[in-house]
Each structure stands twice: as structure tokens, then as C-alpha cells.
C-alpha positions in Angstrom: 7.0 24.6 31.8 3.3 25.0 32.6 0.8 22.1 32.6 -1.4 23.8 29.9 1.5 23.9 27.5 2.3 20.3 28.2 -1.3 19.4 27.5 -1.3 21.3 24.2 1.9 19.5 23.1 0.2 16.1 23.9 -3.1 17.0 22.2 -1.2 18.2 19.1 0.8 15.0 19.1 -2.4 12.9 19.2 -3.9 15.0 16.4 -0.8 14.4 14.2 -1.0 10.6 15.0 -4.7 10.7 13.8 -3.6 12.5 10.6 -1.0 9.8 10.1 -3.3 6.9 10.9 -6.3 8.1 8.9 -5.1 10.3 6.1 -1.5 9.7 5.2 -0.4 6.1 4.5 3.0 5.0 5.7 5.4 6.5 8.2 5.6 10.2 7.5 6.5 13.5 9.2 3.0 13.6 10.8 3.5 10.3 12.7 7.1 11.1 13.7 6.1 14.6 14.8 3.2 13.2 16.8 5.4 10.8 18.6 8.0 13.4 19.4 5.3 15.8 20.7 3.6 13.2 22.9 6.9 11.8 24.3 8.3 15.3 24.7 5.2 16.4 26.6 5.5 13.4 29.0 9.2 14.0 29.5 8.7 17.7 30.2 6.0 16.7 32.7 8.4 14.4 34.6 11.3 16.9 34.4 9.5 20.1 35.5 6.8 18.7 37.9 8.2 15.6 39.4 7.4 11.9 39.5 3.8 12.1 40.7 2.6 14.6 38.1 4.7 12.9 35.4 2.9 9.6 36.1 -0.5 11.3 35.9 0.5 13.0 32.6 1.7 9.6 31.2 -1.5 7.9 32.3 -3.6 10.7 30.9 -1.8 10.6 27.6 -2.3 6.9 27.2 -6.0 7.1 28.2 -6.6 10.1 26.0 -4.9 8.5 23.0 -7.0 5.3 23.4 -10.3 7.2 23.9 -9.6 9.5 21.0 -8.8 6.6 18.6 -11.9 4.7 19.8 -14.3 7.6 19.2 -12.7 8.7 15.9 -13.0 5.2 14.5 -16.4 4.6 15.9 -17.9 7.8 14.5 -18.4 7.8 10.7 -17.3 11.4 10.4 -13.8 10.5 9.3 -15.0 8.2 6.5 -15.6 11.1 4.2 -12.0 12.2 4.3 -10.2 9.0 5.2 -8.1 7.2 2.6 -10.2 4.3 1.5 -9.4 2.6 -1.8 -10.2 -1.0 -2.7 -8.9 -2.9 -5.7 -11.2 -5.7 -6.7 -10.3 -6.1 -10.3 -8.4 -8.9 -11.9 -6.1 -9.1 -14.8 -5.8 -11.7 -17.5 -9.0 -13.5 -16.6 -9.9 -15.3 -19.8 -12.6 -17.9 -20.2 -11.6 -20.9 -22.3 -14.2 -20.0 -25.0 -12.9 -16.4 -25.2 -9.3 -17.4 -26.0 -8.7 -17.1 -29.8 -5.3 -18.7 -29.6 -4.0 -22.2 -29.2 -0.8 -24.1 -28.7 1.4 -23.8 -31.8 0.1 -20.4 -32.9 2.8 -17.9 -34.0 3.0 -14.2 -33.3 5.5 -11.5 -32.5 6.7 -10.0 -29.3 5.6 -6.3 -28.9 7.7 -5.7 -25.8 10.7 -7.5 -24.4 9.7 -10.7 -22.6 11.8 -10.4 -19.5 10.3 -13.0 -18.6 6.9 -11.4 -19.0 5.8 -9.1 -21.8 3.2 -8.4 -24.4 2.8 -10.4 -27.6 0.6 -9.9 -30.7 -1.1 -13.1 -32.0 -4.1 -13.5 -34.3 -4.9 -9.8 -34.2 -5.0 -9.5 -30.4 -2.5 -8.4 -27.7 -1.8 -10.8 -24.8 0.5 -11.0 -21.8 2.9 -13.8 -22.2 5.8 -15.4 -20.4 9.0 -16.9 -21.9 10.7 -19.6 -19.8 14.5 -19.8 -19.3 15.4 -16.9 -21.6 14.6 -13.3 -22.6 13.1 -12.4 -25.9 13.6 -9.0 -27.5 11.0 -6.9 -29.2 9.8 -7.8 -32.7 10.9 -11.4 -32.3 8.8 -14.2 -33.7 7.4 -16.4 -31.0 5.5 -19.7 -30.8 3.0 -20.6 -28.1 4.1 -23.8 -26.3 1.5 -23.9 -23.5 -1.6 -22.2 -22.2 -2.5 -23.0 -18.6 -4.2 -21.1 -15.8 -4.6 -18.0 -18.0 -0.9 -17.9 -18.6 0.5 -18.0 -22.1 4.0 -19.6 -22.3 6.0 -18.9 -25.5 9.4 -19.5 -26.9 11.2 -17.8 -29.7 10.6 -19.3 -33.1 13.8 -20.9 -34.5 
């Protein structure tokens, strides 16, 4: 096995690692393939060229991996194609003066409360929670508590 072929395997492995790291979230074929190619290149270097050349290939692989990662992350070129999503929205953030319901109001469950679900009260839909039991759809419910933007209901008996 020639040295240029071993170098090509290692460079291809580093490229697949970069694809895994920057473009594809999670552990996928690209990351596993990159690891196999890099480790395989180092092992082939040891096997075909001896201990001294194998050590140089291993040291070169580690150094090239670190330098490549450093320069790729430092340059802003990859920002254009890199996976970059941020979620900064919040759900069920109601101000006290916006809430049109109060303790004791009655409504109907739109979905099954298991323990969370949707209810319809006073012409509006809300997320609600039922403690200690499940409530089926189209069941009459009563609000027993509103705290920290959470509506707690129970079935109306």
C-alpha cells in the first residue's frame, strides 16, 4: 500500500468527519465512515511501512485533523451551509390581563387530557392539565387552578 493512497484515505476520512460535524446532526454514516477511513489509513501505515512511518502517519493524522477543524471553524465560509437553527419562541406565555378565564369557569375538552390537552372555554382554546386522571374528548371540565401560565382542570361531576 503506497503512502499517497494512505494519505487520500485519511484526508477523505477527515472530510467525512467535517461533513458529520458541520452538516449532519447526530451520529451517521458520514461520521462512522470518516472514523473507519482515518483509523484504517493509520493501521495500513503501520502494517505496510513499519513502526516509524506508522507513528509519523498517526501524528500527521492527529495534527491535520486539529488544524483542519480549527481553520474550518475559524473561517466563516462554512456558516452559509452549516446547520444553524435557534428556537427562541415560548409557548403559553400569557399575561395576567390577557387571560379571559378564571377559576370556576366551565368548558369542554377538545382533545384527550392525558394529562395535558386542549380545552375550549369562553370562546378560546387553551392548553390545560388534569391532575390524577385522564379526561376524554368532549368532556365537560371545570378550572380548579391557574398558576404559572398553567391551567389545571377537573371533569365536571
